[in-house]
C-alpha positions in Angstrom: -34.6 7.2 -17.1 -34.2 6.7 -13.3 -31.6 9.4 -12.9 -34.1 12.0 -14.0 -36.6 10.8 -11.4 -34.1 10.6 -8.7 -32.9 14.2 -9.0 -36.0 15.5 -7.3 -35.9 12.7 -4.7 -32.3 13.7 -3.9 -33.5 17.1 -2.8 -35.1 15.5 0.2 -32.7 15.3 3.1 -30.4 12.4 2.7 -31.1 9.3 4.7 -28.7 9.0 7.7 -27.0 5.7 7.2 -24.9 3.5 9.5 -22.8 0.5 8.6 -21.9 -2.7 10.4 -18.8 -4.4 9.0 -17.2 -3.2 5.8 -14.0 -1.8 7.3 -10.6 -1.6 5.6 -10.0 -4.2 3.0 -13.6 -5.5 2.9 -14.7 -5.8 -0.7 -18.5 -5.8 -0.1 -18.4 -2.9 2.3 -17.0 -0.6 -0.3 -19.6 -1.8 -2.9 -22.4 -0.9 -0.5 -20.9 2.5 0.1 -20.6 3.2 -3.6 -24.2 2.0 -4.2 -25.6 4.1 -1.4 -24.0 7.3 -2.7 -24.5 6.9 -6.4 -27.9 8.5 -6.5 -27.3 10.8 -3.6 -30.0 9.4 -1.3 -27.8 8.5 1.7 -25.1 10.0 3.9 -22.9 7.6 5.9 -22.7 9.1 9.4 -21.9 6.2 11.8 -20.3 2.7 11.8 -19.2 -0.3 13.7 -16.9 -1.2 10.9 -15.0 -4.1 12.4 -15.1 -6.6 15.3 -11.7 -5.2 16.1 -12.0 -1.8 17.9 -8.7 -0.7 16.6 -9.5 -1.6 13.0 -13.0 -0.1 13.4 -11.5 3.3 14.5 -8.9 3.3 11.7 -11.6 2.5 9.1 -13.8 5.3 10.4 -10.9 7.8 10.1 -10.3 6.7 6.5 -14.0 7.3 5.7 -14.0 10.6 7.5 -16.6 9.6 10.1 -17.0 11.6 13.3 -14.9 9.7 15.8 -17.7 9.9 18.4 -19.9 7.9 16.0 -17.4 5.1 15.4 -18.4 2.2 17.6 -16.7 -0.9 18.9 -19.8 -3.1 18.5 -23.1 -3.1 16.6 -25.0 -3.2 19.9 -23.3 -0.1 21.3 -24.1 1.6 18.0 -27.7 0.6 17.9 -28.3 1.7 21.5 -26.7 5.1 21.2 -27.8 6.0 17.7 -31.4 5.3 18.6 -31.2 7.9 21.3 -29.5 10.6 19.2 -31.8 13.4 17.8 -30.1 12.9 14.4 -29.2 9.2 14.8 -29.2 6.8 11.9 -32.4 6.0 10.1 -31.0 2.9 8.3 -28.1 0.5 8.8 -26.2 -1.5 6.2 -25.1 -4.9 7.5 -22.2 -6.1 5.4 -20.6 -8.7 7.7 -20.1 -12.5 7.3 -23.4 -14.4 7.4 -23.2 -15.5 11.0 -23.4 -11.9 12.3 -26.5 -10.9 10.3 -29.2 -12.1 12.7 -27.8 -10.6 15.9 -26.9 -7.3 14.3 -30.2 -6.9 12.5 -32.1 -7.8 15.7 -30.5 -4.9 17.6 -31.5 -2.3 15.0 -34.9 -3.7 14.1 -36.1 -3.6 17.7 -35.2 0.1 17.9 -37.2 0.9 14.7 -34.1 1.4 12.5 -34.4 0.2 8.9 -32.1 -2.6 7.9 -30.3 -3.1 4.5 -28.6 -6.5 4.7 -26.3 -8.3 2.5 -27.3 -11.8 1.4 -27.9 -14.6 2.4 -30.3 -13.5 5.1 -28.6 -15.4 8.0 -26.3 -18.5 8.5 -29.1 -20.7 9.8 -32.7 -21.4 8.8 -33.9 -21.0 12.4 -32.3 -17.5 12.6 -33.9 -16.6 9.3 -37.4 -17.5 10.7 -36.7 -15.5 13.8 -35.5 -12.5 11.8 -38.6 -12.5 9.6 -40.8 -12.4 12.8 -38.7 -9.6 14.2 -38.9 -7.6 11.0 -42.6 -7.9 10.8 -43.1 -6.8 14.4 -40.6 -3.9 14.3 -42.4 -1.8 11.7 -39.0 -1.0 10.2 -38.2 -1.8 6.6 -35.9 -4.8 5.8 -34.1 -4.8 2.5 -32.0 -7.7 1.3 -29.4 -6.8 -1.3 -29.9 -9.4 -4.0 -28.4 -6.8 -6.3 -29.0 -8.6 -9.6 -32.7 -7.9 -9.3 -31.7 -4.2 -9.8 -30.4 -4.6 -13.4 -32.6 -2.9 -16.0 -32.8 -5.9 -18.3 -33.7 -8.2 -15.5 -36.6 -5.9 -14.8 -37.4 -6.0 -18.5 -37.5 -9.8 -18.5 -39.7 -9.8 -15.4 -42.1 -7.3 -17.0 -42.4 -9.3 -20.2 -43.1 -12.5 -18.4 -45.7 -10.8 -16.1 -47.4 -9.4 -19.2 -47.7 -12.9 -20.7 -45.3 -12.4 -23.6 -43.7 -15.8 -23.0 -47.1 -17.4 -22.4 -47.4 -20.0 -19.6 -43.9 -20.7 -18.1 -42.6 -24.3 -18.4 -38.9 -24.1 -17.8 -36.5 -22.0 -15.7 -32.7 -22.6 -16.1 -30.3 -20.8 -13.6 -26.6 -21.0 -13.4 -23.8 -19.2 -11.5 -20.3 -20.7 -12.0 -17.1 -19.2 -10.7 -13.5 -20.6 -10.5 -11.9 -18.7 -7.6 -12.1 -21.7 -5.1 -10.7 -24.2 -7.5 -7.7 -24.6 -5.2 -7.5 -24.7 -1.4 -6.8 -21.0 -0.9 -8.7 -20.8 2.4 -5.8 -22.8 4.1 -3.4 -20.1 3.0 -5.4 -17.4 4.9 -7.3 -15.8 2.0 -9.8 -13.8 4.0 -12.8 -14.0 1.7 -12.3 -17.8 1.1 -11.7 -18.5 4.8 -15.0 -17.4 6.2 -17.0 -18.5 3.1 -15.8 -22.1 3.6 -16.3 -22.1 7.4 -19.7 -23.5 8.4 -19.6 -21.6 11.7 -19.5 -18.3 9.7 -21.1 -19.1 6.4 -23.8 -21.6 7.4 -24.7 -25.0 6.0 -24.3 -24.0 2.4 -21.0 -23.1 0.6 -21.5 -22.3 -3.1 -25.3 -22.9 -2.5 -25.5 -20.1 0.1 -22.9 -17.7 -1.5 -24.0 -17.8 -5.1 -26.7 -20.4 -5.5 -29.0 -18.1 -3.5 -28.4 -15.4 -6.1 -29.3 -17.7 -9.0 -32.3 -19.1 -7.2 -33.6 -15.6 -6.3 -33.1 -14.3 -9.8 -34.9 -17.2 -11.4 -37.9 -16.8 -9.1 -37.9 -13.0 -9.4 -37.9 -13.0 -13.2 -40.3 -15.9 -13.6 -42.8 -15.1 -10.8 -42.8 -18.7 -9.8 -42.5 -20.3 -6.3 -40.6 -23.5 -5.6 -42.5 -26.6 -4.5 -39.7 -29.2 -4.1 -36.1 -29.9 -5.1 -33.5 -32.6 -5.6 -29.9 -31.6 -5.0 -26.5 -33.1 -5.5 -23.8 -31.2 -3.6 -20.1 -31.7 -3.7 -17.0 -30.5 -2.0 -14.4 -31.3 -4.7 -11.4 -29.7 -3.0 -10.0 -32.1 -0.4 -10.7 -31.1 3.2 -13.2 -28.4 2.2 -16.1 -28.4 4.8 -18.8 -26.9 2.6 -20.0 -27.5 -0.9 -18.2 -25.9 -3.8 -20.5 -27.3 -6.5 -24.2 -28.0 -6.7 -26.6 -29.4 -9.2 -30.3 -28.9 -8.3 -33.5 -30.0 -10.0 -36.6 -28.1 -9.2 -40.4 -28.5 -9.4 -42.3 -25.2 -9.1 -45.8 -24.7 -7.8 -48.5 -24.8 -10.4 -49.3 -21.6 -12.1 -51.8 -21.1 -15.0 -52.4 -24.9 -15.0 -48.7 -25.8 -15.4 -46.1 -26.9 -12.8 -42.9 -25.6 -14.3 -39.6 -27.4 -13.9 -36.2 -25.8 -13.3 -32.5 -26.6 -13.0 -29.8 -24.7 -11.1 -26.0 -25.2 -11.3 -23.7 -23.2 -9.1 -20.0 -23.8 -8.8 -16.9 -22.2 -7.4 -14.6 -24.7 -9.0 -15.3 -24.2 -12.7 -12.1 -22.9 -14.4 -12.7 -20.2 -17.0 -15.8 -18.8 -15.2 -15.3 -15.5 -13.3 -18.9 -14.6 -12.5 -21.1 -16.5 -14.9 -24.6 -15.7 -13.7 -27.2 -16.6 -16.3 -31.0 -17.1 -16.3 -33.2 -18.6 -19.1 -36.9 -18.9 -19.0 -39.1 -20.7 -21.6 -42.9 -20.6 -22.0 -45.6 -21.7 -24.4 -45.0 -18.5 -26.6 -41.3 -18.0 -26.4 -38.1 -17.7 -24.3 -35.7 -15.2 -22.9 -32.0 -15.3 -21.9 -30.0 -12.8 -19.7 -26.3 -13.1 -18.9 -24.8 -11.0 -16.1 -21.5 -10.6 -17.9 -23.3 -8.8 -20.8 -26.1 -7.2 -18.7 -27.3 -4.5 -21.1 -28.8 -7.1 -23.5 -31.8 -9.4 -23.3 -32.4 -12.1 -25.9 -36.0 -12.7 -26.7 -37.3 -15.5 -29.0 -41.0 -15.6 -29.9 -41.7 -19.3 -30.8 -41.2 -19.9 -34.6 -39.6 -16.5 -35.1 -36.0 -15.2 -35.2 -34.2 -14.3 -32.0 -34.5 -10.6 -31.1 -32.0 -8.5 -29.1 -33.5 -6.0 -26.7 -31.0 -3.5 -25.5 -31.2 -1.3 -22.4 -33.0 1.9 -23.3 -33.2 0.7 -26.9 -36.2 -0.2 -29.1 -38.5 -2.6 -27.4 -37.4 -1.9 -23.8 -40.2 -1.1 -21.5 -40.9 1.2 -18.5 -39.6 -1.3 -15.9 -36.2 -1.2 -17.4 -36.2 2.5 -18.1 -36.8 3.5 -14.5 -33.7 1.4 -13.4 -31.4 3.1 -16.0 -29.3 6.3 -15.8 -27.7 6.8 -19.2 -28.7 6.4 -22.8 -28.4 3.1 -24.7 -25.0 2.1 -25.8 -23.4 3.4 -22.5 -22.8 0.3 -20.3 -24.3 0.0 -16.9 -23.4 -2.9 -14.7 -22.7 -4.3 -11.2 -22.4 -1.1 -9.2 -25.4 0.5 -10.9 -27.5 -2.6 -10.3 -26.5 -2.6 -6.7 -27.3 1.2 -6.5 -30.8 0.5 -7.8 -31.6 -1.6 -4.8 -30.3 1.2 -2.5 -32.4 3.7 -4.4 -35.5 1.5 -4.3 -34.9 1.2 -0.5 -34.5 5.0 -0.3 -37.9 5.6 -2.0 -39.5 3.2 0.5 -37.8 4.9 3.5 -38.8 8.4 2.3 -42.4 7.2 1.9 -42.3 5.8 5.4 -40.7 9.0 6.7 -43.2 11.2 5.1 -46.3 9.0 5.6 -47.0 8.8 1.9 -48.1 5.9 -0.3 -45.2 4.1 -1.9 -45.2 3.9 -5.7 -46.2 0.3 -6.6 -43.4 0.3 -9.2 -40.8 0.2 -6.4 -39.6 -3.3 -6.0 -36.8 -4.6 -3.8 -35.9 -8.0 -2.1 -37.3 -8.3 1.4 -36.9 -10.5 4.4 -39.4 -12.9 2.8 -37.0 -13.4 -0.1 -34.2 -14.0 2.3 -36.2 -16.6 4.2 -36.9 -18.4 0.8 -33.2 -18.4 0.1 -32.4 -20.0 3.4 -35.2 -22.6 2.9 -33.6 -23.3 -0.5 -30.1 -23.9 1.1 -31.5 -26.1 3.8 -33.5 -28.2 1.4 -30.4 -28.6 -0.8 -28.3 -29.8 2.1 -31.1 -32.2 3.3 -31.6 -33.6 -0.2 -28.0 -34.2 -0.9 -27.5 -36.0 2.4 -30.3 -38.3 1.2 -28.7 -39.0 -2.1 -30.7 -36.5 -4.0 -34.1 -37.3 -2.6 -36.9 -34.9 -3.4 -37.5 -32.4 -0.5 -40.6 -30.3 -0.2 -40.1 -26.6 0.6 
């Protein structure tokens, strides 16, 4: 199990981590901090935790940071930390989308590794510039598409790569939620306010916030690349400026002589759904289904045979799932552990970079390339919907 392998890794000096955003009351900032500490690879030593200097200082005090390493801006933090003998080696960027590009740029150009929340940026042009910067910097860029860190997602990916489903024909992705069913952004709900604001979120609403997760997961598991899509986006809540529901048809690039088809539904106005991420993949030999709400199980159906349930660390689970798992089968692992797996994969890559050693090829994490693909997906969805669902090549 991964926890056994990480014990020796943790004996290496912890990675000095900084954080941009994620101050008091920020949901995703706390998630990143939990994930970074779970396997003991990181130590949070610096932060520009809020755009408000007062709130940044207060948040730093609450987290026990050295006051001299609490900064009023990410640029100030990047400049000073790059000069310190024991300055940060990596930074977690956990701000609203529109800050990602400028913040990441300041750290990348100083050779500091970046771990960034998704989506990559708020605009496609910024995403392309960020990819170029990341490639030129020599620093690592990790995007926290955390669902790729779940053990049974790795199991599904391994099975498909090994040909157990045969040639892939169909990929079905969905991610419904209900929390934006009403106009809560007008009442000042912080998370809703920036996610429905195109100046902060970007051109995509539900497509950027959760559609990118479903899209990334479908491609990660299936190993397929998108060729073109047709999208129908809606803003059902009156006055809402970004989409809160999307239906997307997909055509994938040909692989093994077959151009697979896909469908994606994402919604934030679907009552009864809290966090309904699901992926199903069907090939010539069988199909798989994984549901995020029940993440320790993977349903596998060889064609013409009864459905089989593969459990995390149970009979039939492979090495790819095992290295992502910490506890024996029957003990649930979920959201925080999946998130932590991305941080631990990043730590292995950072340690290899630090030590000048070859990275284990089993280490997999989402990169700036995955982030750019997500932004291309959002842009294509918006273009297609404006053209009444016309097919758009990506």
